[in-house]
N, C-alpha and C positions, 0 to 999 in steps of 0.2 A: 291438360288431360290427366296427368298423373294425380293431381289434386282431386279431380272429379272422381276418378276411380277409387281413390283412397276414401273419399267421403261416402261413396256408394257402399264400399266394404264395411265401413264403420256403421252405416245405417242398417245394413242387412244383419250384422252381428247384433246390433242393439235390438232389432225386432225379434230375432231368434231368442235372445236372452230374455227379453221382456215377456215373451209369450210363455216361457218355461221357468221363470224365476219369481219367487215370492219372498216378501219380507214379512217376518212375523216376530213375535216376542215370546220368549220362553221364561216362565216363572221359575226362578231358581231358589230352592230351599237353602242351598249352600251359601249363596251370595246375598240372600234376603233382598232380592230385587229382580226386576225384569231385564233380560238381555236381548238386544236386537240380533237376529240372525237372518241371513239370506240363504235361500235354498234354490239351487238349480237342478231341475230334473229333465233328462233327455226326452225328446218328443216320443221316442219309441216306448217309453214307460207305460203309457196308456194303451198301447197297441197289443203288447204281449204281457199278459198277467202272470206268466210263469217265469219270467226272466228276472234275474237279480243283477245288481249293479255294484261295482266298487264304490267306496265312499272316500272322498277327499275333504278333509277339514282344513280350513284356511283361516289363520289368524290375520289380523289387520285387514279385515274384509273391506274396509273403507276404500282401499286402493289396490288390494291384491286379488279380491274376489273375481273381478271381471277379467283380469289377466289369466287366472287359472281356468275359468270357464271358457274363455275364448280359445285357449290352447287345447283344452279337453275336446271341444267341438272339432277343431282342425285335425287333431290326431285321430279321432274316431272316424272322421270322413275319409282320411287317408289310410285307414286300416292299420294304423301304427299303435293304437291303444284302444281298449274297450270304451264304450260310452260310460260316463261316470256321473254319479250324483255328487254335487259339490255343496257343502255347507260352509258359510263364512260367518265368523263372529266379528261384529262391529266393535272396534276399540278406538274411538275418536279421541284426539287430544292426548291428555295425560293418562287416560284410562289404561292404555296398553302397559304403561310403566307400573301402575298399581296392580294390574292383573298378573304381571310377569316378573315382579321384583324377586330378588333372592338375597339370602343372608350371605354377607361377604366372608364370614368365617366358615360356614358349613357348605356354602354353594347350593343349598337347597332352598325351596320356596319359603317365603315368610308366611305369617298368618293369613294375610289377605290373598296372596297368590296361591297358598295351599287350598283355600276355598275355591279359587278359580280352577285349579287343577282338578278338584273333585267335580266341579261343575262340568268340565269338558269330559272327564273320564267316565262319569256316571250319568249325569243328567242329560247332557247333549247326546252322548252315545246311545243311551236308552231311548231317548225321544226319536232319534233317527231310525233305530232298529225296530221300534214299535210301529212307526208310521210309514216306513218305506221298505222296499225289498232290497236289503243290503247284502252283498256277497261278503265272503270272509276277508277280502283284501281292502285294507285301509291305508290311506296316505295322510300325512299331516305336514303343513307348510307354514314356515315362519320366516321373518326377516328381522335382522338385528336382534333386539331383545326378545322378540317372540320366537326367533329361531333358537335361541338358547333354551327358552321355555319348552319348546317342542321336544327337546332331548330328555326331559323328565319322563316322557312316555316311552322312551327307548330304554332307560336304565331301570325299568320295572323288572321284577323277577320273571314275569311272563308277558312281554310286551303285546298289547292288543293291536298295535299298529304295525304294518309291514314295511312301510316306506316313509322316509323322513327327508324333507327338502329344507336344508339349512342354508339360508342366503345371508351372507355377511353377519354371522352370529356374533353377538356380544357375549362371549363365553364367560360363565362364572368361573372363578379361579380353578376349581377342581373338576370342572366338567370334562375336559379331555381325559383325565385319569379315570373318572367314573365311566365314561364311554368305553375306554380301553378294558376296564375290568369286566364290563357286561358282555363285550364282544367275545371274550374268552369263554364265557359260560353258555353261549348260544349253541344249541344242539338240534332242536327239532324243526324249526321253521326257517325259511329264507327271509332275510331282511335286506333292505336297500337303503343306502345312506348317501345323499348327495350334499356336497359342501362347496360353496363358492365364495370368492373374495375378489379383490382387484386393487390396483394401485390408487384408487380413489379413497380407500380406507386409510386411516392414520398408520404410521409406521408401527406403533405399539400394537394396534389391533391386528395388523397383518402378521406381525411376529407371532402372536398367540394363535391365530388361525393356521398359519403355515406350520407351526409346531404341532398343532392338532392333526394336520394333514399328514405329517411325517409319522405320527403314531398310528393313525387309522390306516394309512396305506401299507403299513408293514404287517398288518394282521393277515394270517394265513387261514383263518376259519372259512371253509367253503360256503358256509351258510350266511356269511356277511359279504354283501356286494357293495362296492364303494366306488364313487366317482368324485373327482375334485376338479373344479374349474377356476383358473386364475384369469379373470376377465380384464386383461390389459387394454387400456384405452377406453374402458367403459366409465360410466358415472354411477353414483349410488342409486339413482333412479333407473337408468337403463339396465343396470345389472339384474333387476327383477325380470324385465322382459326377456333377457338373455338366459337367465338361470332356469326359468320355468320350463321352456321347451327342451332345454338340454337335459334337465332332470327327468322329464316325462319320457324322452327317448331312451334314457338309461333304465328307468324303472320298468317300463313296459316292453323292453327288448324281447322278453319271452313271448309276449303276445304277437309281436310282429312276425311276418314271414321270415323264413331262414335267410339271414344275410350271409355274405361271403365271410365276414368275421366269425359269425356263429359256426358256419360250416367248417372253416379252417381250424378253429380252436376246440370245437366240441364233437364234431361228427366225422371229419375226414378219415381219421385213423381207426374208426370203429369197425367191428366185424358186421356182416349183414344182420344177424339177429339183434345186435346191440343198436345198430342204426334204426332198425324197425321199431325197437322198444323206445328209443329216444323220441322218434316222431309221434308214436302213440301217446307217450307220457306227456309230451308237449301239449297236445290237445286235450287230454284228460285234465291236466293242471289248469289250462285256460278256462275250461268249463267250471271247474271247482272254485278257483280263486276269483275269477272275474264274472262268474254267473252267466256267461254267454255261451250258448250252444253253437259255437263257431264251426261251420263246415270246414273240413280239411282243405286247405288251399292246394290247388294243383301245382303251384310253384314249389311248395314244400315237398310234395310227392316226387316231383322230378329232381329235386335237390339230392335225394338219396338214391335215386334210381340206379345210377352207375355203380354204387357200392353193392347193391343187391344183385345186379346182373353180372358184374365183372368179377366180384370176389367169390371164392368157393364155388365156382362153376354154376352160379345161379341157383344153388340148392334151396335158397330161401324165397324164391319168387312166389310160391304159393302162399307162404306165411305173409308176405308183403301184401298180396292181393286180398287175403282174408282179413287182414287188419284194416285195410282201406274199406272193404265191404262192410265191416262192422261199424266203423265210425262215420262212413260217408256212403251209405248203401245206394243212394241215387246216382252216384258217379259211375261212369263206365270204366274208370281206371282199375277198380278192383277186379272186374271181370277180365280186363285186358291182361293184367299180370298173372291171374290164374290161368287164362288161356295160353299165355306165353310159356308158363311152366309145363303145361300139358304138351305143348308143341315141342319144346326142347326134349321132352322124354319120349317123343314119337307117338303120343296118345292123341292122334289127330281128331278122333270123333269127339272126345271130351273138349279138346281145344276149340273145335268148331262151335260146340254148344256154348262155351263161355264167351267166345267172340260175338256170337249172334245176340246173346243176352246183353252184352255191352253195347252193341250197335243200337239196340232198341232204346237205350237210355239217352242217346245223344240228342240234345235239343238245341245245340249252339249254332247249327246252320248246315247247309248242304255240303259245303266244302269239308267241314270236319267229319260229317257222316261218310262222305266218299272216301276220305283218307283212312278212316277207321275200317271201312268195308274191305280195304285191301288185305287186311288180316284174314278175313273170311275167304277171299279169293285165293290167297297164298296157301292156306290149309287145304282148301278144296283141290288145288293143283297137286298137293302132296299125296292126297288120297287116291288119285287116279292111277 
């Protein structure tokens, strides 16, 4: 039975990807050849012409593209990440080594790999931005030698990519030092860096990666977000399937609903106005970076409710309600908190009006409507 279910899942995933994935060839001036690329576009792309999507660039598309696409579909369905456009660069056989070679003395790309860098940085990026609705958030994914190559896009003066997934990197000699120097200079944008290894790698390679981890994990720049996984018991092949979802969960944590960890570390000790600003900025950033006009989740509203009500005598309830009303006008919760503010102040007529307006917005069912109407009845009782 388990084998049958697994086969069904594989078939469904194949159908979904097949319907929304194209393979095409890009004429490269830099490389003086055509390069095969695979592009996955979410089904919603054709439905909403105003929506923009984060871009993920995948090296080693021959075996990594489907893993990234499959996880992007799963995370989007579970509301843990936005839908993404994924483009993979095919690098079969020894092509990946020619594409991603580096000078052992300088640790920078050689002549051929410098051309490949320009192909990705200019030609591929421009092609995707000219032909697809791409949001400002970009991720790049590599494994072993292509993972090292992905770092060249991070050590730029002004990195165009926001997130880097580095699986089992074959680091150039000076790459950890170059990364360290660039992290210190980051000021304006947030960057996410995921690094993984495991006991399946050679002792020498693990020593280099763990040394890089020591350096990267010691950085105190708030704009640099870092996660390291040591995948004990994995294999070189299985590490890809383990690293991709772990990296996505880390990179798109801001998109996800507020977790206990996020609340405890970033929200719990805030004042009511700061908590309200945090929630508002979270959704403004989601819309800007990920291109999705995500409606504010009720779970996130409730997450900071106690701060707004219990701290400073509920003085910021009206601000809370107005913020919700601005970002999520169809929700009854904005009216509820505005009404609660009026009720606390003894302004029952205004409270009754706000509660009635909120009641008219409830579409989730009779039980929810009945529960909300108790606010109306309570205020009417106070007015007698």
